[in-house]
C-alpha positions in Angstrom: 0.0 0.0 0.0 3.0 2.3 0.5 4.4 2.0 -3.0 7.8 3.3 -2.2 10.4 4.2 -4.9 14.0 5.3 -4.6 12.9 8.8 -5.5 11.1 9.2 -2.1 13.9 7.8 0.1 16.8 9.8 1.3 19.5 8.4 3.6 21.9 10.1 6.0 20.4 13.6 5.5 21.8 16.6 7.4 19.1 18.4 9.3 19.4 20.4 12.6 15.8 21.3 13.3 12.4 19.5 13.2 11.2 22.0 10.6 14.2 21.3 8.3 13.7 17.6 8.6 10.0 17.9 7.8 10.8 20.2 4.8 13.3 17.6 3.4 10.8 14.8 3.7 8.1 17.0 2.2 10.3 18.1 -0.7 10.6 14.4 -1.8 6.8 14.2 -2.0 6.7 17.5 -4.0 9.4 16.2 -6.4 7.4 13.0 -6.9 4.3 15.0 -7.6 2.4 13.6 -4.6 1.8 17.0 -3.0 1.9 20.7 -3.6 4.4 22.9 -1.8 1.6 24.2 0.4 1.2 20.7 1.9 4.8 20.8 3.2 4.1 24.2 4.8 1.0 22.7 6.4 3.0 19.9 7.9 5.5 22.4 9.4 2.6 24.5 10.7 1.0 21.5 12.3 4.2 20.8 14.3 4.3 24.4 15.4 0.5 24.6 16.2 -0.1 21.2 17.8 3.3 20.1 19.0 5.4 16.9 18.5 2.5 14.4 18.4 3.9 13.3 15.1 6.8 11.6 17.0 4.9 8.3 17.2 7.6 6.1 18.7 11.3 6.4 19.7 13.3 7.6 16.7 10.2 8.0 14.4 8.3 11.0 13.3 5.4 10.9 10.8 4.5 14.4 9.7 1.3 14.8 7.7 -1.4 17.3 7.0 -5.0 17.2 5.7 -5.8 16.0 2.2 -7.3 19.4 1.2 -4.0 21.1 2.1 -2.4 20.1 -1.2 -2.4 16.3 -1.7 -2.3 15.3 -5.3 -2.1 11.6 -4.8 -1.3 9.3 -1.8 2.3 8.8 -1.0 5.0 8.5 1.7 8.6 9.5 1.9 11.3 8.1 4.2 14.2 10.3 5.3 16.9 8.9 7.6 18.7 11.7 9.4 22.5 11.5 9.7 22.2 12.8 13.3 19.1 12.5 15.4 17.0 15.7 15.9 15.1 16.7 19.0 11.4 17.4 18.1 10.3 18.2 21.7 8.5 14.9 22.5 8.6 14.0 26.2 9.4 10.3 25.7 10.2 9.5 22.0 12.9 12.0 21.2 15.2 12.2 19.4 14.0 11.5 15.8 16.2 9.7 13.2 13.5 8.5 10.7 11.0 11.0 9.2 8.2 9.4 7.2 6.1 12.2 5.5 2.7 10.8 4.7 0.0 12.1 2.4 -3.4 10.5 1.9 -6.2 11.5 -0.4 -8.8 11.0 2.3 -9.1 9.8 5.9 -9.6 6.2 5.0 -6.4 6.1 2.8 -4.5 8.1 5.4 -5.4 5.6 8.2 -4.6 2.6 6.0 -1.2 4.1 5.1 -0.5 4.8 8.8 -1.3 1.2 9.6 1.0 -0.1 6.9 3.8 2.2 8.1 3.2 1.2 11.8 3.5 -2.5 10.9 6.8 -1.9 9.1 8.3 0.5 11.7 7.0 -1.6 14.6 9.0 -4.6 13.3 12.4 -4.5 15.1 14.3 -6.1 12.2 12.7 -3.9 9.6 13.4 -0.8 11.7 17.0 -1.9 12.2 17.3 -2.3 8.4 16.0 1.3 7.8 18.4 2.6 10.4 21.5 0.9 9.1 21.3 0.0 5.4 22.9 2.0 2.6 20.5 0.5 0.1 17.3 2.2 -0.9 16.3 -1.1 -2.7 16.6 -3.0 0.6 14.2 -0.5 2.3 11.8 -0.8 -0.6 11.9 -4.6 -0.4 11.0 -4.7 3.4 8.0 -2.4 2.9 6.3 -4.6 0.4 
């Protein structure tokens, strides 16, 4: 359901703030024609307005916004940060994996979140995402 390609995966990215990390993950979705630029801004605004609820587990943030804020088609990007970034979450900081998510409606969004949670909740798959130098390997474990 996630339909990842190498184009939406970026490994060992330099980012020093949560906003920068979200913008990098969002830029991959923009480049892949999944969202408009305003969607990226909405993800950043969501973090500022609502706080770090997007840090769903230790090391993992899943920024997203509402479909009407610029989703063209469903998609997800995976960014592995070179150095972990503090998002301000009381228990799950710091973040090293940022998975920007865009669903075309709430049903799609929830389904994508469930697929992503199944992958990231698997210790072996998470370890692979944290350590591999191969985008192909990340794609293969998400199928």
